[in-house]
N, C-alpha and C positions, 0 to 999 in steps of 0.2 A: 043861343050860346055864343059867348065871346071868343072868336077864333084867335084873337091876339093872346088870350090866356091859354088856350088849349094847344096851340102850335108849339110853343117852347117845350111843353111837356111831352109832346109826341115825337119831337126830333130825336131825342136819345134812343127811344124805342125803335124808330125806323133805322137809325144808324146801326143799332145792335142786330136787327134782322138782316140788314144788308151785309154786315160783317160775317154773320153766320153763313149766309148764302154764298158769300165769296169764298169762305173756307171750304164749304162743301163742294163748290164747283172746282176749286183748286185741287182738292183731294180726289175728286172724280177724274179730273184730267191727269193727275199723277197715276192713278190706277190704270187709266187707258194707255198711258205712256209705257206702262210695264207689260202690256199685252201686245205681242206682235202677231198679226194675222197673216197666214199664208194659205195657199191652196195646193192640193195635190190629189193623189189617188192611192187607194189601198193596194198594197203589194204583198200578197201572201207568199211566203217562202215554200219551196217544194223540195222533196227528197225523192230520188230514184232508188227504190229498194231492190236488191238483187241477192241471190244466193251466193255464198262464198264457195260452195262446192258445185260440181257438175253432175247432172242427172236428170231423170224424167220426173216431172211434177206429179205427185200423187194426189194432192188435194189443195184447193185454194179455200181459205176459211174466211175471207172478207170480200165484200162487194163494193162497187162504186157508191159513194155516199155514206159508207159506214164510218162511225167514229171509233178510233182505236186508241189504245193507251200504250205508253212506253213499255216494251217487254211482252206485249201480247203476241201469241202465236198466230200468224196470218197465212202461212203456207208450209207445205212439207214436200220433200223429195222422196222417191222410192229409196229406202235406206238399206236394202238387202246387202249390197256390196260392202257398205261401210260397217254394217253389223258383223259380217263375216270377218272383215279385216281386224276389227276390234277384238273379236273372240280369239283369233289366231295370235294376236299380240299378247293377250292375257295369258294364253297357254305357254308362250315362250317365256314370259316373265316368271310364271309359276315354276317351270322346269329349271330355269337358271337359279332361282332362289334356293331350290333344293341342292343344286350343285355347290353353291356358295356355303350353305349351311353345313353340308357334309365336309367340306374342306376346313371350315372354321372349327368344327367339332373334333377333327383329327381322326386317328385310327381308333376303332373300337377295341376294348380290352380283349375280346375274343380273337380279333385279327392279330394282335400283338402276341398272344399265347400261341397261336397257330404258327406264326413266323418263327418264334423261338423253338417250337417243337421241330420244325423243319431243320433248323440249325443243329439241333442235337442229333437228329437223324443223319445229317451230313457228316457230323463228327464221327459218329459210329461207323458210317460207311468208309471214312478215311482210315480209321483205326484198323478195320478189317482188311483194307487194301494194303496197308503197311505190313501187317502180319503175313499176308500172302507173299509180299515181296521178299520178306526176310526168309521165309521157307523156300521160295524159289531160288534165292541166292545160295542157300546152303545146299540145296539139291543140285544146283548147277556146278558147284565145286566137285561133287561126286559124279557129275555128268549123268544124273538121272533125269534132268529136264533139258530141253533144248534151249539155245540162245533166244529163239523166237518167243518161247514161253516166258523167259526172264524179261525180255523187252515188254511183253504184254503186261506183266505185273508192274513194271515201272510206269508204264503209260496209265494204267488204272489208278495208281497212286496220284499221279499228276492231275488226272481228271477229277478225282474225288477231292483233292486239295482245292482246285479251282472252284468246284461246285460249292464246297464249304464256305469259301470266301464270298461268293455271290449270295448265298443264303444268309450269311451273317450281315452283309450290307442291307439286304432286304429287311431283316429283323430290326436293324438300327433305324431304317427309314420309317418302318411302321411305328416305332416309338416316337420319333421326331414329328411325324405327321407331314402334311403337304408343305411345299416350299412357299415362302412369302410371295415370291414372284408369281407362282401359280394361283395363289389366292387373289392377288391384285388383278391378274388377268381375268379371273372368273368374275370378280366384282365389276370390272370395267365392262365385260360383256353383259352383265345384268343391267348396268346403266344404259347400254345401247338398247336393250329390249324395253326398258321402262320408258325411254324417250319415244320409241316406236309406238308403244301403247298410248302414251299421251297424245301423240299425233293422230292415231287412229280414233281415239275418243273425240278429239276436236273435230275431225272430219265427219264423224257421226253426228255430233252436235250441229255442225254447219249444214246438215241436211234439213234443218228446220229454219224457217225465216220468221224473225220477230220484228215487231214494229220498233224502229229506232227512237221514236218520240211520240208524244200525243199529237193527234191530227185527224184529218179526214181523208179517206181513200178517194182520190180524185180520178185516177184511171187504173183499171185492171187490165194489164197489158197481155199477160199470158194466161193460159188455161190448163187444167189437168190434162196430162198427156204430152204437153209441150216439153222440149228439152230446154233446161235452164243452165246457165253458166254465170260466172261473175260479170261477164260483159253484157248480159241480157237482163234489163230491168223487168221486174215482175209487177210492181205497183208504182204509181206516182202518189206520194203522200204530201198533202198540203198541211203545213204547220200554221194553225189558225189561232193560236193563243200563246204569246202575243203575236199580233200581226204588225206589219210595217206600213206606215203611210209615207210615201215619198212626196216631199214638198220642196219648193225652190225659194231660196232666200236671196234677195238683192244684196249686192256688195255693201251698201251703206248700213244695212242691218246685221251684217255678219258679226261685227264686234259685240253685239248685244246678246248673243246666244252662246251657249257652251253645252257640252255633253252633260246629261243629268238633269237639265232644267225640266220642270214639270210642264205638261202640255195638256190642252183640252181639244178633243176631236169631235166634230159634229158632221152629220150627213143629212142629205135631203130625205133619205128613206125613213129616218126616225127623227122627225122634227122635235126639238126640245131636249133630246137625250144627249148627254155629255159622256164621252168615253175618256177615261183617264189614261195618260201616257207620259212619256218622257223622251227627251232628245237622246238618241242612241248613237248617231253617226253624223258627222259633218264632213262633206267632201273636201279634200285638200286642194282641188283644182276647180276652176270655173268652167261654165259651159253656157251656151245660149239657151234661153228659156224655151222649153218644149212647146211645140205648136199647139198641142192639145190642152195646154194649161192656161196660156195667156192669150191676149188679143193680138191682132196683127201689129199694132204699134209697139207692143212690148216684147215681141219675139226676138228682137235683135239685142236685147239687154243681157248682159252677163249676170248669171246667178250661180249659186252654190247649192248642190243637192243636199238635203237634210232628210234623215230617216227618223221618223218618230215611232217608237215602240208603243203599241196600244193594247190594253187589256181587252180581250174579246171573249168573255166566258160564255156568252149566249150564241156565239157564232153568227152574229148579225152583220159583221163587216165582211164583205165579199170582195174577191179579186176584181180590181179595176174600178171599184166604187169611188166616185168623187168625194172628197172630204175637205172640210175647212179646219185648219189647225190654228189654235191660239197658244202661243208659247208664253208662259209666265216667267218673265225675266228675273223676278226677284226671289224665286223659290226653286230649290233642287228637289229631285225625286227622293223620297224616303224609302228606298228598297235595299 
């Protein structure tokens, strides 16, 4: 074969292959430049759960290692005192509601008729007293009755007249019904009792302890029979989805990352498995590289702490586990 004839034909093909290889290498280097690699440890968040009320624990419904969901009942106090207080508050509200209803309804027709009848009776009594006074005056002129008897007749008239005025006022009040001020005071008292009932019901509800979030019971601190209070934690709850990975970014790379960037997390415990995450927090201040993360030569370098939120549906990432973080600088988290 004549190499002089073949070589000119092969040169363009070789140049094409070299060009394609160069483009691929360039693109690969660009992709690598978009991925920043850091190292850190899994840092699971924790919650100290406690009762809002004070009392003796009746039952604990979760054990160490149990997975719990947000709103799940995990412990209860002896609620006898709180149930009694709620029952008392309910009775006070019911009583005051009847008082207010009676005032708003006003006087019953029978009460008005009764008051008017008493007024007529008082009028008749006054008429009788007046007649007796007239007779006493006539007899006094003839000196058939003493002055004392005449004075008694006049006093009886004054008494009956005053009684008639009082009875008439009572009849008018029966028609008008309770005063607006009395109704307002009764309604205000009802509001006080309703507020007390609301508080009693809340205290009764606080005798139950619910999980504040999804997680794993890490520590069961108290047991049934222990006295609980808002200052005494009952459980330690580990929030395991998402978890945090604390990594440390050197100052030259700080400008390449921002909150929301996608990240990939890998661990030695599960080789080849990638956990999806995103940058959730970047420290505003620098610090020296933690000794457990870097080598002796790098410990004196200033770095910035970064928290990577990582999805952990299978609970495979555990507290303190070393992790490798790759931040994808060209893509934001789509959540």
